[in-house]
VOZAFI-190335 format. One record per residue (C-alpha): residue number from 0; residue in three letters; x, y, z. Coordinates in steps of 0.05 Angstrom, whole numbers. Each point is the difference from the previous one (the first is absolute). Layout:
NUM/ALA/X/Y/Z
...
This chain:
0/MET/171/-431/114
1/SER/-31/-23/-69
2/ALA/-16/-72/-9
3/THR/26/1/-71
4/VAL/9/-60/-40
5/THR/34/-28/-64
6/PRO/-37/-33/-47
7/ALA/30/-53/-37
8/GLU/-8/-29/-71
9/PRO/-70/20/-20
10/GLY/-61/-55/-14
11/ASN/-60/12/-43
12/PRO/-56/29/34
13/SER/-72/-28/-20
14/ASP/-40/43/-57
15/PRO/-34/53/-1
16/ASP/-64/-2/40
17/PRO/-46/23/-65
18/SER/-57/17/44
19/GLN/39/46/47
20/ASP/-39/67/-11
21/VAL/64/50/0
22/THR/-26/65/15
23/GLU/50/47/25
24/THR/21/36/-65
25/GLU/12/69/17
26/GLU/76/26/-2
27/ALA/33/24/59
28/PRO/28/73/5
29/ARG/66/-19/-5
30/ARG/54/-63/3
31/ARG/12/-56/-33
32/SER/-47/-4/-78
33/ARG/36/-67/-11
34/LEU/-32/-31/55
35/ARG/-70/26/-17
36/SER/9/-18/-74
37/ALA/51/-54/8
38/VAL/-41/-41/-51
39/VAL/39/34/-58
40/GLY/74/16/-1
41/VAL/34/-24/65
42/ALA/-45/-55/13
43/VAL/47/-32/-39
44/VAL/60/11/44
45/VAL/-44/-16/65
46/VAL/-24/-65/-37
47/LEU/69/-24/-14
48/ALA/24/16/73
49/LEU/-48/-21/41
50/VAL/-67/-42/-31
51/ALA/25/-41/-58
52/GLY/-53/-6/-54
53/THR/-61/41/33
54/VAL/-12/73/-7
55/PHE/27/19/63
56/ALA/-44/69/3
57/VAL/-63/-30/-9
58/VAL/5/-60/40
59/THR/44/11/55
60/LEU/-1/71/13
61/ARG/-76/14/-15
62/ARG/-28/-63/15
63/PRO/-9/20/77
64/LEU/-39/66/-13
65/PRO/-71/-5/27
66/ASP/-69/25/-23
67/HIS/-19/62/27
68/LYS/-63/11/-40
69/GLY/-63/-32/1
70/SER/-42/-50/36
71/GLN/50/-52/38
72/GLN/-24/-53/45
73/VAL/24/-7/68
74/PRO/-27/-59/43
75/GLY/-15/14/65
76/LEU/-28/67/-2
77/SER/-72/9/21
78/SER/-17/60/-58
79/ALA/26/39/-49
80/VAL/61/36/15
81/GLU/15/65/-44
82/VAL/72/21/-17
83/ARG/25/68/-31
84/ARG/70/23/-19
85/ASP/24/72/-14
86/ALA/62/13/-54
87/GLN/48/-36/50
88/ASP/-44/-65/6
89/VAL/-13/13/72
90/PRO/-59/-34/18
91/GLN/-54/21/41
92/VAL/-48/-54/25
93/TYR/-72/-9/21
94/ALA/-34/-44/30
95/ASP/-73/-16/47
96/THR/49/-34/58
97/PRO/60/2/25
98/GLU/24/-69/-10
99/ASP/-15/5/-76
100/LEU/48/66/3
101/PHE/55/-40/22
102/ARG/-10/-63/-43
103/ALA/-2/57/-56
104/GLN/68/25/22
105/GLY/25/-68/9
106/TYR/-17/-10/-73
107/LEU/28/65/-34
108/GLN/60/-3/50
109/ALA/18/-70/-35
110/GLN/-17/21/-62
111/ASP/48/53/5
112/ARG/51/-25/45
113/PHE/-4/-64/19
114/PHE/77/-20/-11
115/GLU/15/53/45
116/MET/-38/-25/53
117/ASP/26/-77/-10
118/TYR/65/38/10
119/ARG/-11/31/58
120/ARG/-32/-57/29
121/HIS/57/-46/-5
122/VAL/42/45/29
123/THR/-37/14/66
124/SER/-13/-76/9
125/GLY/72/-19/-14
126/ARG/-7/-35/-63
127/LEU/28/44/-52
128/ALA/45/-56/-28
129/GLU/-60/-40/-15
130/LEU/-19/49/-54
131/VAL/69/24/-22
132/GLY/44/-58/10
133/GLU/70/-11/21
134/VAL/20/68/10
135/PRO/49/16/65
136/GLU/-39/67/16
137/ALA/-68/-34/-1
138/ILE/26/-59/51
139/GLU/31/51/41
140/ALA/-65/34/4
141/ASP/-42/-60/15
142/LYS/46/-14/52
143/VAL/-7/64/38
144/ILE/-80/15/-15
145/ARG/-8/-85/26
146/THR/40/27/61
147/PHE/-43/60/17
148/GLY/-67/-48/-14
149/TRP/-40/58/-37
150/ARG/-42/-56/-34
151/GLN/-19/-38/83
152/VAL/-10/71/23
153/ALA/-62/22/-57
154/GLU/-17/-70/11
155/GLN/-15/24/80
156/GLU/-23/71/-20
157/TRP/-61/-34/-50
158/HIS/-40/-25/72
159/LEU/23/71/28
160/ILE/-40/41/-47
161/SER/-78/19/2
162/GLU/-37/-47/-41
163/GLU/-20/57/-40
164/SER/71/7/-26
165/ARG/13/-70/-12
166/ASP/-70/1/-45
167/TYR/30/58/-42
168/LEU/70/-44/-1
169/GLN/-35/-56/-23
170/ALA/-45/30/-54
171/TYR/72/33/-34
172/ALA/32/-69/-4
173/GLN/-62/-25/-26
174/GLY/-1/56/-58
175/VAL/75/-10/-10
176/ASN/-11/-77/-10
177/ALA/-66/16/-49
178/TYR/62/22/-34
179/LEU/45/-43/3
180/GLU/-47/-61/-19
181/SER/16/-27/-69
182/ARG/63/43/-17
183/ASP/65/-24/-15
184/PRO/61/35/35
185/GLU/17/24/-63
186/GLU/-65/36/-1
187/LEU/12/30/62
188/GLY/61/33/-7
189/VAL/63/5/-49
190/GLU/43/-16/60
191/TYR/-20/-73/6
192/THR/22/-11/-78
193/VAL/63/31/11
194/LEU/0/-42/72
195/GLY/-12/-61/-39
196/ALA/69/5/-40
197/ARG/34/-15/56
198/VAL/-43/-40/49
199/ASP/-63/-41/-8
200/VAL/-55/53/25
201/ALA/-59/-40/45
202/GLU/-70/30/-12
203/PRO/-15/61/42
204/GLU/-27/-29/71
205/PRO/-73/30/16
206/TRP/0/68/31
207/ASP/-1/-9/81
208/PRO/-33/55/50
209/VAL/65/-9/45
210/ASP/41/25/-70
211/SER/-26/57/13
212/LEU/18/1/66
213/ALA/60/-10/-8
214/TRP/23/49/-43
215/LEU/-17/49/67
216/LYS/62/-34/26
217/ALA/43/32/-59
218/MET/-28/58/-1
219/ALA/13/6/78
220/TRP/70/-20/-10
221/ASP/26/43/-52
222/LEU/-32/54/43
223/ARG/19/-11/69
224/GLY/44/35/44
225/ASN/74/10/22
226/TYR/25/-67/-5
227/ASP/54/24/-50
228/SER/25/54/49
229/GLU/0/-46/50
230/LEU/46/-50/-28
231/ASP/40/49/-30
232/ARG/18/27/67
233/ALA/24/-73/23
234/LEU/44/3/-71
235/ALA/21/68/9
236/TYR/30/-14/62
237/SER/32/-58/-19
238/THR/49/44/-43
239/LEU/2/64/40
240/GLY/4/-25/71
241/GLU/-31/60/37
242/THR/-73/18/10
243/GLU/11/63/0
244/LEU/20/1/-72
245/VAL/-63/-43/-10
246/ASP/-41/45/28
247/GLU/18/60/-50
248/LEU/-19/-43/-60
249/PHE/-69/-10/29
250/PRO/-22/71/27
251/ALA/-67/16/39
252/TYR/-54/23/-42
253/GLY/-2/59/40
254/GLU/74/29/-20
255/SER/-30/9/-80
256/GLY/-40/56/35
257/ASN/-63/-26/-46
258/ARG/-68/0/21
259/PRO/-30/-63/24
260/VAL/-72/-23/-32
261/LEU/-40/23/68
262/ARG/16/49/49
263/ASN/-18/-22/74
264/ARG/-56/53/-3
265/ASP/-29/-21/-72
266/LEU/-11/-70/48
267/ASP/-79/-25/14
268/ASN/21/-58/45
269/GLU/37/0/67
270/ARG/66/-42/-5
271/PRO/24/-50/49
272/ALA/56/5/52
273/ALA/67/-9/-8
274/PRO/16/-79/17
275/THR/41/-14/64
276/SER/68/-28/7
277/THR/3/-71/4
278/ASP/63/-4/45
279/GLY/-25/50/51
280/GLU/69/40/2
281/GLY/-3/44/-56
282/GLU/73/-13/-11
283/ASP/31/-22/-66
284/ASP/57/-38/36
285/GLY/20/-33/-65
286/GLU/-13/-65/24
287/SER/-63/-54/-6
288/ASP/-31/-29/63
289/GLY/6/-69/-26
290/ALA/54/-45/8
291/GLY/36/-22/-58
292/THR/-7/67/-42
293/ASP/76/18/-5
294/ALA/39/53/-6
295/GLU/20/-20/-79
296/LEU/-76/-2/-24
297/THR/-11/68/27
298/SER/59/31/-28
299/ALA/-28/-44/-59
300/LEU/-60/36/-7
301/THR/17/75/26
302/GLY/65/-4/20
303/ARG/-18/34/68
304/ALA/33/-52/48
305/THR/76/-4/5
306/GLY/41/-58/-25
307/GLY/-19/-52/-49
308/GLY/-20/8/-70
309/GLY/38/-46/-47
310/ALA/-33/-68/4
311/ALA/-67/29/17
312/THR/10/58/-49
313/ALA/14/-48/-53
314/ALA/-58/-51/7
315/LEU/-52/46/14
316/GLY/17/47/-65
317/ALA/-3/-63/-33
318/ALA/-66/-18/23
319/VAL/-23/68/-17
320/GLU/32/-7/-80
321/SER/-35/-61/-2
322/THR/-69/29/16
323/ARG/8/54/-49
324/SER/15/-48/-53
325/ALA/-59/-31/22
326/LEU/-48/56/2
327/GLU/18/31/-59
328/ALA/-6/-70/-45
329/VAL/-76/22/5
330/PRO/-24/26/-71
331/VAL/-23/81/13
332/LEU/-74/-6/-20
333/VAL/-21/63/22
334/GLY/60/47/13
335/ARG/62/16/57
336/GLY/49/48/-1
337/ASP/-2/68/19
338/ALA/-52/21/-52
339/ALA/-44/-62/21
340/GLY/-45/53/33
341/SER/-49/51/-25
342/ASN/-25/72/5
343/SER/-67/5/21
344/TRP/-39/68/20
345/VAL/-63/21/13
346/VAL/-33/87/-3
347/SER/-62/13/33
348/GLY/-50/37/-41
349/GLU/11/75/28
350/HIS/71/-5/-48
351/THR/-30/-36/-65
352/GLU/-33/35/-53
353/SER/-58/-49/6
354/GLY/-14/18/76
355/GLU/3/-79/16
356/PRO/66/-44/22
357/MET/49/-22/-55
358/LEU/41/-67/4
359/ALA/62/-11/-38
360/ASN/43/-75/13
361/ASP/57/-30/-37
362/PRO/28/-56/27
363/HIS/73/-13/-14
364/LEU/12/-72/-19
365/ALA/40/-46/-44
366/LEU/-14/16/-67
367/SER/-7/-56/-50
368/ALA/-38/-29/-55
369/PRO/-61/-9/13
370/GLY/-10/47/50
371/ILE/-21/-15/76
372/TRP/-66/37/-7
373/SER/-63/-27/-37
374/GLN/-44/61/-4
375/VAL/-73/-10/13
376/GLY/-70/16/6
377/LEU/-46/-41/47
378/HIS/-71/23/1
379/CYS/-77/-28/21
380/ASN/-53/12/-45
381/GLU/-39/23/68
382/VAL/48/14/66
383/SER/-37/-26/60
384/ALA/31/-33/60
385/GLU/-8/-69/-38
386/CYS/44/31/-63
387/PRO/34/56/36
388/PHE/56/9/-55
389/ASP/13/68/-48
390/VAL/76/1/-2
391/ALA/49/4/-49
392/GLY/73/3/3
393/PHE/64/-39/9
394/SER/-3/-77/3
395/PHE/54/-48/9
396/ALA/-16/-58/-54
397/GLY/-14/-58/45
398/PHE/-38/32/48
399/PRO/-70/23/-1
400/GLY/-29/73/16
401/VAL/42/63/3
402/VAL/69/13/40
403/ILE/4/82/-18
404/GLY/-55/43/-28
405/HIS/-67/22/21
406/ASN/-72/-9/-3
407/GLY/-61/45/-1
408/ASP/19/25/73
409/LEU/70/-1/24
410/ALA/68/-8/-41
411/TRP/61/-23/30
412/GLY/68/-9/-11
413/LEU/62/-46/21
414/THR/76/11/14
415/ASN/49/-44/46
416/MET/-6/22/65
417/GLY/66/-31/21
418/ALA/-18/-28/55
419/ASP/51/-51/35
420/VAL/-39/-64/0
421/THR/64/-45/-4
422/ASP/51/-20/48
423/PHE/62/-42/-7
424/PHE/15/-51/56
425/ILE/67/-21/12
426/GLU/-6/-81/15
427/ARG/47/-42/34
428/VAL/-11/-71/-27
429/ARG/26/-62/20
430/GLY/-19/-63/-40
431/ASP/-79/1/-1
432/THR/-1/58/57
433/TRP/-1/70/15
434/LEU/17/27/53
435/LYS/-61/40/22
436/ASP/19/33/72
437/ALA/77/4/16
438/GLY/-16/18/72
439/ALA/-49/-60/8
440/GLU/52/-44/-42
441/GLN/-61/-17/-34
442/TRP/3/-35/-65
443/GLU/-57/-16/-44
444/GLN/-14/-47/-54
445/LEU/4/26/-73
446/ASP/-62/-1/-44
447/THR/7/-36/-67
448/ARG/-31/-17/-62
449/GLN/14/-26/-72
450/GLU/-12/32/-59
451/THR/11/-29/-68
452/ILE/5/48/-57
453/ARG/-17/-27/-65
454/VAL/42/11/-63
455/ALA/-22/7/-72
456/GLY/40/-44/-39
457/GLY/43/-8/73
458/THR/18/-36/52
459/PRO/-42/14/54
460/VAL/33/39/66
461/ASP/-18/-17/66
462/ILE/12/48/53
463/THR/-10/2/79
464/VAL/-21/64/31
465/ARG/12/13/73
466/SER/-37/49/42
467/THR/9/32/74
468/GLU/-55/31/33
469/HIS/15/64/-32
470/GLY/2/-21/-76
471/PRO/28/-39/-50
472/ILE/76/-8/-2
473/VAL/25/32/-65
474/SER/78/0/13
475/ASP/7/-71/-28
476/VAL/-51/-4/-64
477/LEU/51/22/-53
478/ASP/64/-40/0
479/VAL/50/60/8
480/GLY/51/-34/44
481/ASP/15/-23/68
482/VAL/-23/43/57
483/VAL/50/-1/58
484/SER/-12/-26/69
485/SER/27/42/55
486/PRO/7/-30/72
487/THR/-20/50/60
488/ALA/46/42/47
489/GLU/-4/-63/50
490/GLY/12/-45/-56
491/THR/-69/-43/0
492/GLU/-20/-16/-65
493/PHE/-62/40/-27
494/GLY/-5/-23/-74
495/GLU/5/43/-60
496/TYR/-43/64/-15
497/ALA/-67/-7/-37
498/VAL/-41/67/-26
499/ALA/-71/-3/13
500/LEU/-55/41/-29
501/ARG/-57/27/38
502/TRP/-43/38/-43
503/THR/-75/21/5
504/ALA/-32/-32/-65
505/LEU/26/-66/24
506/GLN/-62/-2/51
507/PRO/-69/-8/-40
508/GLY/-38/63/-8
509/ARG/-61/31/-33
510/THR/27/53/-50
511/ALA/-44/-36/-51
512/ASP/-57/23/35
513/ALA/32/64/8
514/VAL/6/13/-76
515/PHE/-84/-14/-13
516/ALA/-11/49/61
517/PHE/40/57/-26
518/ASP/-41/-6/-74
519/THR/-68/15/35
520/ALA/28/48/55
521/LYS/-33/67/1
522/ASP/30/32/60
523/ALA/52/7/50
524/ASP/-21/-57/56
525/ASP/-10/-40/-61
526/VAL/72/12/-15
527/ARG/22/-9/65
528/ALA/-41/-69/6
529/ALA/39/-20/-73
530/ALA/59/19/26
531/GLU/-2/-45/62
532/LEU/-8/-64/-40
533/PHE/56/24/-52
534/GLU/55/-31/42
535/VAL/61/-12/-53
536/PRO/27/40/-37
537/ALA/0/61/46
538/GLN/-24/61/-43
539/SER/-16/66/14
540/ILE/-68/18/-26
541/VAL/-23/69/-24
542/PHE/-73/9/-17
543/ALA/-55/50/-12
544/THR/-78/-2/-10
545/THR/-41/25/-47
546/ASP/-35/47/65
547/GLY/70/37/6
548/HIS/35/-34/57
549/ILE/80/-19/-15
550/GLY/30/-50/51
551/TYR/63/-45/16
552/GLN/1/-72/28
553/ALA/54/-43/21
554/PRO/-14/-73/-7
555/GLY/40/-64/13
556/ARG/19/-47/44
557/ILE/53/26/50
558/PRO/48/-43/40
559/VAL/6/35/77
560/ARG/68/-11/25
561/SER/31/3/63
562/ASP/49/62/22
563/VAL/59/-55/22
564/LYS/62/35/31
565/GLY/41/-56/-25
566/PRO/51/-12/-43
567/VAL/-29/23/-70
568/PRO/-57/52/-13
569/SER/-67/-27/7
570/ASP/-37/49/-47
571/GLY/9/-51/-64
572/THR/53/44/-36
573/TRP/48/-62/16
574/PRO/5/-77/0
575/ARG/-25/-23/75
576/PRO/26/-65/38
577/GLY/-49/-51/-6
578/TRP/25/-29/62
579/ASP/-26/53/46
580/PRO/-77/6/6
581/ARG/3/74/20
582/TYR/8/17/-70
583/ASP/-58/-47/-24
584/TRP/-60/39/-33
585/GLN/-56/22/54
586/GLY/-64/-8/-45
587/TRP/-29/55/-51
588/VAL/-11/76/7
589/ASP/-75/19/19
590/PRO/-33/22/-69
591/ASP/-36/52/47
592/HIS/77/28/3
593/MET/18/2/-73
594/PRO/6/75/-20
595/ARG/-56/23/-39
596/SER/-25/66/-14
597/LEU/-68/34/-30
598/ASP/7/70/-35
599/PRO/65/32/28
600/GLU/-1/75/6
601/GLU/58/7/-52
602/GLY/-48/-23/-50
603/PHE/37/-57/-37
604/ILE/45/-61/20
605/VAL/52/-35/-33
606/ALA/23/-67/15
607/ALA/58/-27/-47
608/ASN/41/-48/44
609/GLN/29/52/48
610/ALA/-8/-11/78
611/VAL/-75/-1/22
612/LEU/10/30/64
613/ARG/58/42/39
614/ASP/61/-42/17
615/GLY/-14/-28/73
616/SER/-78/0/-10
617/ARG/-43/-55/16
618/PRO/-19/-46/-20
619/TYR/65/-19/-27
620/LEU/-7/-23/-72
621/ALA/77/4/-24
622/ASP/72/37/0
623/ASP/14/-17/-65
624/TRP/-42/50/-54
625/ASP/14/32/-70
626/TYR/29/64/25
627/GLY/-58/48/-33
628/TYR/33/36/-53
629/ARG/-55/-16/-43
630/SER/-58/15/48
631/GLU/35/68/12
632/ARG/2/16/-70
633/ILE/-76/-17/-2
634/ARG/-9/38/52
635/THR/30/63/-25
636/LEU/-32/4/-63
637/LEU/-67/-10/36
638/SER/13/56/56
639/GLN/22/42/-60
640/GLN/-60/-4/-46
641/ILE/-42/7/65
642/ALA/36/67/20
643/SER/-8/16/-74
644/GLY/-77/-3/6
645/ARG/-7/-40/-64
646/PRO/-43/-54/15
647/PHE/22/-65/-25
648/THR/-23/-43/-64
649/ALA/10/-76/-19
650/GLU/48/39/-47
651/ASP/41/19/63
652/MET/-2/-67/30
653/ASN/33/-28/-61
654/ARG/49/47/-9
655/ILE/24/-10/70
656/GLN/1/-71/-6
657/ASN/52/7/-59
658/ASP/44/52/35
659/ASP/74/-20/-11
660/TRP/27/58/48
661/SER/65/-37/40
662/ALA/10/9/72
663/PHE/71/-26/-5
664/ALA/20/45/-53
665/GLU/-22/60/42
666/ALA/35/-31/59
667/LEU/68/-22/-36
668/VAL/12/46/-57
669/PRO/19/65/44
670/THR/55/-44/27
671/LEU/26/-26/-71
672/LEU/-3/68/-28
673/ASP/54/14/56
674/ILE/44/-45/-23
675/ASP/64/27/-38
676/LEU/15/-42/-70
677/ASP/64/26/-27
678/ASP/-13/-48/-64
679/SER/-48/43/-49
680/TYR/-24/-71/-26
681/VAL/-29/-23/63
682/ALA/-24/72/19
683/ALA/-45/-4/-62
684/GLY/-43/-46/36
685/GLN/-4/33/62
686/ASP/-18/62/-43
687/LEU/-67/-27/-16
688/LEU/-22/1/70
689/ALA/12/76/9
690/ASP/-66/23/-26
691/TRP/-43/-74/12
692/ASP/-66/14/30
693/TYR/2/-69/26
694/ARG/-41/-31/-38
695/MET/11/-78/-28
696/ALA/-35/13/-66
697/ALA/12/-46/-56
698/ASP/32/47/-47
699/SER/50/27/56
700/PRO/75/6/-4
701/ALA/9/14/72
702/ALA/-47/-53/30
703/ALA/49/-53/-41
704/TYR/61/27/22
705/PHE/-29/11/72
706/ALA/-27/-75/-1
707/ALA/68/-28/-20
708/VAL/34/46/58
709/TRP/-46/-33/47
710/ARG/9/-65/-18
711/ASN/73/3/1
712/LEU/7/47/66
713/LEU/-33/-61/32
714/GLN/50/-59/-27
715/GLU/55/48/25
716/ALA/-27/12/70
717/PHE/-28/-66/18
718/TRP/21/-63/-50
719/ASP/64/-7/46
720/ASP/-44/-1/65
721/LEU/-58/-46/-18
722/PRO/-10/-71/-21
723/PRO/-17/-3/-69
724/SER/-78/-21/16
725/MET/-10/70/34
726/ARG/28/46/-54
727/PRO/-37/73/-3
728/ASP/-60/0/-38
729/GLY/4/74/0
730/GLY/-75/7/33
731/SER/-21/47/55
732/GLN/39/-34/57
733/TRP/65/12/-38
734/LEU/-15/74/-20
735/LEU/-7/9/79
736/VAL/64/-32/15
737/VAL/34/34/-53
738/THR/-24/69/16
739/SER/20/-14/71
740/MET/73/-9/-17
741/LEU/1/55/-40
742/ASP/11/42/63
743/ARG/59/-54/24
744/SER/61/4/-54
745/GLU/31/-53/42
746/ASP/-56/-48/11
747/ALA/33/-67/0
748/PHE/-50/-19/-64
749/TRP/35/50/-42
750/ASP/73/-42/12
751/ASP/6/-49/-61
752/ARG/18/-62/46
753/THR/38/-31/-61
754/THR/52/47/0
755/ALA/54/-16/46
756/ASN/34/64/43
757/VAL/-51/49/-23
758/VAL/-57/29/31
759/GLU/-48/36/-51
760/SER/-46/62/10
761/ARG/-64/18/-23
762/ASP/24/38/-53
763/GLU/47/-44/-26
764/ILE/-55/-44/-11
765/LEU/-54/46/-33
766/THR/57/19/-37
767/ARG/-1/-69/-27
768/ALA/-69/-9/-12
769/LEU/1/64/-45
770/THR/52/-30/-36
771/SER/-13/-68/-7
772/ALA/-74/22/-23
773/ARG/27/42/-55
774/ARG/35/-57/-28
775/ASP/-56/-47/2
776/LEU/-44/42/-40
777/THR/49/13/-47
778/VAL/2/-76/-12
779/GLU/-66/-18/2
780/LEU/-30/66/-29
781/SER/46/47/-34
782/LYS/55/43/10
783/ASP/-42/65/-1
784/PRO/-36/13/64
785/ALA/-52/38/-40
786/ASP/-19/-64/-37
787/TRP/-18/-43/65
788/GLU/-65/-15/19
789/TRP/-30/-38/66
790/GLY/-56/-27/-43
791/THR/52/-41/-32
792/LEU/27/-33/57
793/HIS/-61/-5/41
794/THR/-43/-45/-46
795/LEU/-51/-47/25
796/GLN/0/-65/-41
797/LEU/-57/-44/19
798/GLU/12/-77/5
799/HIS/-50/-51/-1
800/PRO/6/-37/72
801/VAL/17/-68/-36
802/ILE/20/2/-70
803/GLY/28/69/-6
804/GLY/60/-3/26
805/ALA/78/-27/-6
806/GLY/2/-76/-30
807/VAL/-57/13/-47
808/PRO/-1/9/-73
809/GLY/3/71/-20
810/LEU/-50/-7/-50
811/VAL/-46/-21/56
812/ARG/22/60/52
813/ASP/-7/46/-62
814/LEU/-78/-24/-4
815/VAL/-18/-7/72
816/ASN/45/66/35
817/PRO/-28/73/-23
818/ASP/46/48/-18
819/PRO/47/35/38
820/VAL/-25/63/17
821/ARG/46/58/30
822/MET/-28/24/67
823/PRO/6/67/43
824/GLY/8/-4/74
825/GLY/36/-46/49
826/SER/-2/-32/72
827/SER/-28/44/55
828/ILE/-31/48/-55
829/VAL/-72/7/-6
830/ASN/-1/-26/-66
831/ALA/37/-58/32
832/THR/31/-33/-56
833/GLY/53/-42/45
834/TRP/67/-23/-17
835/ASP/50/-42/29
836/ALA/71/37/15
837/GLY/24/-64/23
838/THR/2/-37/-64
839/GLY/35/64/-44
840/SER/-61/-1/-43
841/PHE/-51/54/-9
842/ALA/-59/-40/-22
843/VAL/-68/7/35
844/THR/-13/-56/45
845/THR/-64/18/36
846/GLY/-51/62/-10
847/PRO/-64/18/-3
848/SER/-42/-59/-20
849/MET/-59/36/-11
850/ARG/-36/70/7
851/MET/-58/27/26
852/VAL/-44/59/17
853/VAL/-69/0/27
854/ASP/-50/65/4
855/LEU/-46/-17/52
856/ALA/-42/58/-39
857/ASP/-5/-38/-60
858/LEU/25/-69/-2
859/ASP/-1/4/-75
860/ALA/47/49/-7
861/SER/52/-47/46
862/THR/71/-20/-41
863/TRP/32/-59/-2
864/VAL/54/-36/-41
865/ASN/38/-73/5
866/VAL/77/-7/-16
867/THR/-29/-57/-56
868/GLY/-56/-16/-12
869/VAL/-56/-43/6
870/SER/15/-60/-32
871/GLY/56/-57/19
872/HIS/-6/-18/-71
873/PRO/68/26/-44
874/ALA/-36/0/-65
875/SER/-55/45/30
876/SER/-18/72/-17
877/HIS/-5/11/73
878/TYR/64/-39/26
879/ASP/40/67/14
880/ASP/-45/54/-34
881/GLN/1/48/65
882/LEU/78/-6/4
883/ASP/18/63/-45
884/GLU/-57/46/36
885/TRP/18/-30/71
886/ALA/74/15/-22
887/ALA/-15/63/-19
888/GLY/-38/15/61
889/LYS/-70/-4/-30
890/THR/-60/-26/15
891/PHE/-71/-22/-23
892/ASP/-72/17/13
893/TRP/-24/-54/57
894/PRO/-77/0/-15
895/PHE/-34/-26/58
896/THR/-81/8/-9
897/ARG/-42/-41/-42
898/GLU/-10/57/-44
899/ALA/73/15/-15
900/VAL/22/-66/-6
901/GLU/-50/-11/-48
902/GLU/23/58/-39
903/ALA/74/-19/4
904/ALA/-14/-68/-22
905/THR/32/-32/-69
906/THR/-13/-72/19
907/ARG/-65/-32/37
908/ALA/-7/-68/11
909/THR/-64/-42/44
910/LEU/28/-67/35
911/VAL/-64/-42/11
912/PRO/-1/-66/45
């Protein structure tokens, strides 16, 4: 969701500040020359449309551009700090103390990205409406995030993290505030001027260290585990009515045939024993031990009991739907969906040209302008115990340090592990109480608190947040209709169904400590220690060291669940009854039991969101994973090159990152070619598949046609069976579901429920998909299939999260949104430019937010690229100057040593006390 605003009639901004030293005069290699030279020509149009009576480009667009050269005074520094920037404007910072490093980082990120930082802290504290005004989406987001209590958790974490980390966060905040002092909002970002045309924009508050900690909650939220699948199971059952059909839509990872991250023999630690059953019988009789848990509710959850359904199913379905609506109101700050994962792999020196390990990482996240990552280097002038930082990589604007990157001894990459760290508890709520234990007929008081959401230019909104011991109740946050009450079979009134969220990130943790621990880690033991602190989000860590080691470490706070033989599964795949204490979490997995491996015999490790261990392995991490088609393709390419005897280079790593071969095509095209099409007009599309190499290249006609067939096939097969909120997005789950159906021509999902007295088979649905795809592309592209190109359909339109969407004048959108780019790749492809088949659109929704390759033999030979650029100012030449190279699969040199940084420097500055 974007909190897009619609400016009212514009007012007159203040006159330009003649003392402002504008130093960014370089032209970007692409896009909107009219923005860079808007003083002439199109400036007249912009002036008339937005800022009457002033030179809009100079006053509004260029006014926030910071000075990156010369000497700049930064109060709070203990000594001078040197800053070097290369052709892409990436800052490399040199200081005598870690506090000065982070003061400088805060100052520089405020220069380049303050509005982005301010937007993020408003979102994470449930105060977005204070920034953007009376926008319904913003108010809904605030309601949900206030219910979660992200800010309260962050405030508790401030007292939990180490004193050293608090010092670093304080220093960072001091640097941010040093830049904010004596600057009007219009000097901080053009967004404040656009917002000011609609609402009264307040002076930005000073940055608080807790603002940084709260950002970690947003990162954890977007990268949580299987909550979508958990809700979808319940929603699917509400329309399908059979658990066997629901299970068919959620196949086990092992059915894909793809390898997990680690084999058992790769593990360097012992695994815990399986939990014992909580009821001592080991029999699933389909009923709870607790009196008051009725057959209707059991049926509503899983359909495993006879009788029931009806009112209970309707009531529970309404609660689950309202829960989904609430959770979808949270703005996407990091990324979601099938492609919101990542690729990472590491290869040992025995297989590289340099003789030392190489590491590659490209997190697949939401793509926006500006991009989520901020590139930076942080270097102590003299590395010592007192000043241990010598690190470069990708940071988040708003948080000090480096999140992914390398130092002088170690490189590390992160991918979403996909561990199941959320559970939905179905509660029975009666008045201000909730049913804690049905067997003991034990009711407890709900915890409640009042929250007031202030709305810029509007009336404050008051909400009541209710919580059980399992977490906040999220099913009644938004007004989405009544939730039906249901009596038990005995007729005793048990109140309404409500849905509470249990999530590991709602317990205070020490992830902030982990960031600094990774920045200074040197070996596998250090990585293990840092991973123990990296509680949320649960990320797979691959790493390599300059002394020749490669490894994997699973971190995270993972809940322990009892093995309940009761009415619903207890493994976290389904919502669970909150009135049965056997389903409560039993603590956390011991960090010593989290999977890890050092120097596996295979000589490489691939972690791309697939299962970490084989099904049934311990510790239990999840049942819902990415199904491993990306990881398997990476493994294949690595194995093939190793078998050829040709050692890896950085170019090889980058080539693999941009691989666009489709496992979907390999699985489906042979069957599609077997379908007899009598109509030559329709067959002209099918003919494209006959000699296709299965690559989703931007200029490929066959790729365009196949994507249209896939989209339409999912619609024909599943839209009649499932609620609109869970229409197939086309990711790895659906590839496995459909390929398993190909061998069952009479599978129930082939039948179109909307056609009375007719039962469709596989070939009829495939024929419909082939035919409709041909017709669709004729309308969308051309009558001649030879003219079709995947990149024409599959485009990336980066959008500013606040002033780049619908409702904002077109001239503003054109100025803040980079031009669209044609893209190869797709969902569950190594070059994971994801798109959502459920929307009908082929537009890119998520993708590689950055790419990096680290050569541990020569760190200066490493490469990196960001999706946009360093700057968050649309008028800057570095706002999107990396976009073209990123889209083309190219990267930039990544200087690290002082000598390489000085040689690459195009801009020099000194920050002085």
